[in-house]
Structures are given as structure tokens and as C-alpha cells.
C-alpha positions in Angstrom: -46.7 -13.9 -3.1 -43.3 -14.6 -4.6 -41.1 -16.7 -2.4 -37.3 -16.0 -2.6 -34.7 -18.7 -2.1 -32.4 -17.7 0.8 -29.1 -16.4 -0.6 -30.3 -16.3 -4.2 -31.9 -12.9 -4.6 -32.9 -9.7 -2.7 -30.9 -8.1 0.1 -30.0 -11.6 1.4 -27.7 -12.2 -1.6 -26.1 -8.7 -1.4 -25.7 -9.1 2.4 -23.9 -12.4 2.1 -21.6 -11.2 -0.6 -20.8 -8.2 1.5 -20.1 -10.5 4.4 -17.7 -12.6 2.2 -16.0 -9.4 1.0 -15.6 -8.3 4.6 -14.1 -11.6 5.6 -11.4 -11.4 3.1 -10.7 -7.7 3.4 -10.3 -7.8 7.2 -8.3 -11.0 7.3 -4.8 -10.6 8.5 -3.5 -12.7 5.7 -4.6 -14.0 2.2 -7.5 -16.5 2.4 -8.0 -19.6 0.3 -11.4 -20.8 -0.8 -11.6 -23.5 2.0 -10.7 -20.9 4.7 -13.5 -18.6 3.4 -15.9 -21.5 3.2 -15.2 -22.6 6.7 -16.2 -19.2 8.2 -18.9 -18.2 5.7 -21.5 -20.8 6.5 -22.6 -20.8 2.8 -22.9 -23.7 0.3 -19.8 -24.4 -1.7 -21.4 -23.4 -5.0 -23.0 -20.2 -3.8 -19.7 -19.1 -2.2 -17.7 -19.9 -5.4 -20.2 -17.8 -7.5 -19.9 -14.9 -5.0 -16.2 -14.9 -4.9 -16.1 -15.1 -8.7 -18.4 -12.1 -9.0 -16.3 -10.2 -6.5 -13.1 -11.0 -8.5 -14.8 -9.9 -11.8 -15.8 -6.6 -10.2 -12.3 -6.0 -9.0 -13.3 -6.0 -5.3 -11.2 -9.0 -4.7 -8.2 -10.4 -6.4 -7.4 -14.1 -6.8 -3.5 -14.5 -6.6 -1.5 -17.2 -8.4 -1.4 -19.3 -5.4 -5.2 -19.4 -5.3 -5.6 -17.1 -2.3 -8.0 -14.2 -2.2 -6.9 -10.5 -1.2 -8.6 -7.2 -1.5 -8.8 -6.0 -5.0 -7.6 -2.7 -6.5 -11.1 -1.4 -7.0 -11.8 -2.0 -3.3 -8.6 -0.3 -2.3 -9.3 2.7 -4.4 -12.7 3.0 -3.0 -11.3 2.8 0.5 -8.7 5.3 -0.2 -11.3 8.0 -0.4 -12.2 7.3 3.2 -8.6 6.7 4.2 -7.7 10.1 2.8 -9.8 11.6 5.7 -8.9 9.3 8.5 -6.8 9.7 11.5 -3.7 8.5 10.0 -3.7 11.2 7.5 -4.6 13.9 10.1 -1.8 12.8 12.3 0.7 12.8 9.5 -0.3 16.1 7.8 1.7 18.5 9.9 4.8 16.5 9.7 4.4 16.2 5.9 4.0 19.9 5.8 7.1 20.4 7.8 9.1 18.1 5.6 7.8 19.9 2.5 9.0 23.1 4.1 12.5 21.8 4.7 12.8 20.4 1.1 10.6 22.4 -1.2 9.7 19.2 -3.2 6.8 17.0 -3.4 6.1 14.9 -0.2 3.9 11.8 -0.4 2.3 9.5 2.2 1.4 6.0 1.0 0.1 2.8 2.5 0.9 -0.7 1.4 -2.1 -2.7 0.1 -1.2 -6.1 -1.6 1.7 -5.4 -4.0 0.8 -1.7 -4.5 1.2 1.6 -2.8 -2.0 3.7 -2.4 -1.2 7.4 -2.0 -3.1 8.8 0.9 -1.8 12.4 1.0 0.5 14.6 -1.0 2.0 18.1 -0.4 2.9 19.6 -3.7 6.2 21.1 -4.6 6.7 24.8 -4.7 8.7 24.4 -8.1 7.1 25.0 -11.6 7.9 21.5 -12.7 6.1 19.0 -10.3 5.1 15.3 -9.8 2.1 14.2 -11.8 0.5 12.2 -9.0 -2.9 12.1 -7.3 -4.3 11.0 -4.0 -6.0 7.7 -4.3 -3.7 6.4 -7.1 -1.9 3.2 -6.9 1.8 2.5 -7.9 3.8 -0.8 -7.8 5.6 -1.3 -4.4 8.7 -3.0 -5.7 10.0 0.0 -7.8 8.9 3.1 -5.9 10.6 4.6 -2.8 7.5 4.5 -0.6 6.7 0.9 -1.7 10.2 -0.4 -1.0 10.2 1.3 2.3 7.0 -0.4 3.3 8.1 -3.7 1.9 11.2 -3.7 4.1 9.1 -3.8 7.3 7.6 -7.2 6.4 8.8 -10.5 7.7 9.8 -13.2 5.3 6.4 -15.0 5.0 4.5 -11.8 4.5 7.0 -10.6 1.8 6.9 -13.9 0.0 3.2 -13.9 -0.1 3.2 -10.5 -1.9 6.0 -11.3 -4.2 4.8 -14.8 -5.0 3.9 -14.9 -8.7 4.3 -11.2 -9.0 6.0 -10.2 -12.3 8.6 -7.5 -11.8 7.8 -5.5 -14.9 10.4 -3.2 -16.2 9.3 0.4 -16.4 12.6 2.0 -16.9 16.2 0.7 -17.5 16.8 1.2 -13.7 13.9 -0.9 -12.6 14.9 -4.0 -10.6 13.3 -7.0 -12.3 15.3 -9.8 -10.4 13.8 -11.0 -7.1 17.1 -11.7 -5.5 18.4 -8.3 -6.3 15.2 -6.8 -4.9 15.5 -8.8 -1.7 19.0 -7.6 -1.3 17.9 -4.1 -1.6 15.1 -4.5 0.9 17.7 -5.9 3.4 19.8 -2.7 2.8 16.6 -0.6 3.4 15.8 -2.5 6.5 19.3 -1.7 7.9 19.4 1.9 7.0 15.8 2.9 7.3 15.9 4.6 4.1 14.8 3.7 0.5 15.6 5.4 -2.8 13.8 5.3 -6.2 16.5 6.2 -8.7 14.3 6.6 -11.7 13.1 3.1 -11.3 9.3 3.7 -11.8 9.2 6.7 -14.0 12.2 8.2 -16.0 13.5 11.4 -14.6 11.9 11.1 -11.2 13.9 10.3 -8.1 12.9 10.0 -4.4 13.9 9.2 -0.9 11.5 7.4 1.4 11.3 6.0 5.0 9.0 3.3 6.4 6.1 3.7 8.6 5.1 0.5 10.4 3.2 -0.6 13.4 2.8 -4.4 13.4 0.3 -4.3 16.3 -2.1 -2.2 14.2 -1.2 -3.9 10.9 -0.2 -0.4 9.5 2.5 -0.7 6.7 3.2 2.6 5.0 5.8 5.1 3.9 6.6 8.8 3.6 8.8 10.3 0.8 10.3 13.4 -1.0 10.2 13.3 -4.7 11.5 15.5 -7.4 12.8 15.6 -10.9 16.2 14.1 -11.6 17.6 17.2 -13.1 17.4 19.2 -9.9 17.5 16.2 -7.4 20.7 14.3 -7.6 21.9 11.5 -5.2 23.8 13.9 -3.0 20.5 15.7 -2.5 18.6 12.6 -1.7 21.3 11.6 0.8 21.0 15.1 2.4 17.2 14.6 2.8 17.4 11.2 4.0 17.7 11.9 7.9 14.9 14.4 7.7 12.6 11.9 6.0 13.6 9.2 8.5 12.9 11.8 11.4 9.5 12.6 9.7 8.5 9.0 9.7 9.5 8.4 13.2 7.6 11.4 14.4 4.5 10.4 12.7 4.5 7.0 14.3 5.3 8.5 17.7 2.4 10.9 17.4 0.0 8.1 16.2 1.0 5.8 19.0 0.4 8.6 21.5 -3.0 9.4 20.1 -4.3 5.9 19.6 -2.8 4.3 22.7 -1.4 0.8 23.1 -4.8 -1.0 22.8 -6.1 0.3 19.5 
């Protein structure tokens, strides 16, 4: 009979790795190695190997400040499930209504780390449409939905996301200065409306509103997006109250369905 060392092979290894993954994924903030070690009950060397493997596989991400957060691969896998969850079901009729009012593409996205994961999309009725897919991720700092979601965070949470993040320039309009981004987020926080003026993709504009329920750790956004040649700033301004109303209606309905304790 072959004896297996506990934690080194078989389902024990997988189970412990899954437990580590779950610990980080369900934490309410990024976790450093010592914090994971304190709750894992595993030897330091074993835990270090597991975390390294999880990072290599894209299931976790090691940030510049040496804290662990859910990785993009994990988020993309989870988005397939989120696409069918109660949040999407609650939002669906309001997204359809917003689409009916505007005729353009409507997105629902949730903030995960420094990216927005698109959970749902109602396609434009126009011949020229947005090339986006449910489950895809986009940078939060230069998209309407992303900036709307970021605007709901408090200073420590926002700093944790932006710490060490390169504000890469995608277009001439991309905000690449952190101070300028913070100033815009303050404006969004005050108005409840965010704009993407061709900041992520040339020729694409959008107006968005935040969806946030701190008690449930839900940080998301809803937007209307269209090509710049038919969607000018005046049109975005006209849609803004409707987008804001849709966001408020979604959160009201979600709160009514889930109740105060969930």
C-alpha cells in the first residue's frame, strides 16, 4: 500500500488549494501572505507553493503591494455563473426598458479588481453595433461602467485598486493621470453619472450610472453605448437621467427581492 503525505498529493492537495482559493476570493479585501497563512492552517512552504500555482494559473493575482486578489481567469469562469444569477434576472427588464428608450446597446457590468466584467448586454437595433461579449473584461478606469462603479468606493478601497495600476493610454482621450482620474470620480460621485468619451475605444461613447449596495458588497454599473458618429455629448446628456433612473430601479428591486439580511 502506498502512503500519501497529507497535503502533498491526491484530493487532499486539491482540497487545500481550493480552500486557499476560496479564502482569498471570499475575503472582503485583498489578503497578504501572512493573513492567508493565519487562517489556512497549512505550513508556510506548502501555502507558498499553492499560492504560486494559483497565481500561475490565473486564478489569483499577486498585486504590487504583495496582496492576493481573485485572478482574471477565476473571474471569467465565475462570470458564466453570474450571467444566470439573481442580479442579472432582476436587472433584465430594466435593461430592456432602457434599450427601448434609447435604441442603443445597454450593458450591465460588475467591478472585480481593476476591471469590469460584463454580465449582460442588450444589443442595439442599429446596423452598426458594439463589439462586446458577456463575460469579457475591460479596464475600469477608462470605461463608463467602470468609472461609475469606481466612484462608489471609499478612499481605502479605491486606493487598493489603483495602487500600482498603470493607467495605460488606449486613445488620445484616455485619462492616464491619477489625480485627473480622482477628480473625475469625484464629479461622478456628485452627479451619479459617468461618461466614456472615446477613452477606451476610438469612436465609442457611453453614459453610465453606478449600482452599489455596500451591505452586499455589490459594485456595478449600467450603461448605454453607441458609436460617436451618431451619439454626441448632447445625446449622452439626454440619456443620463434615464440611465440613472434604471440604475436606481434595479437596486430598489434587488433590495426588495433579497431583503435586508441577505
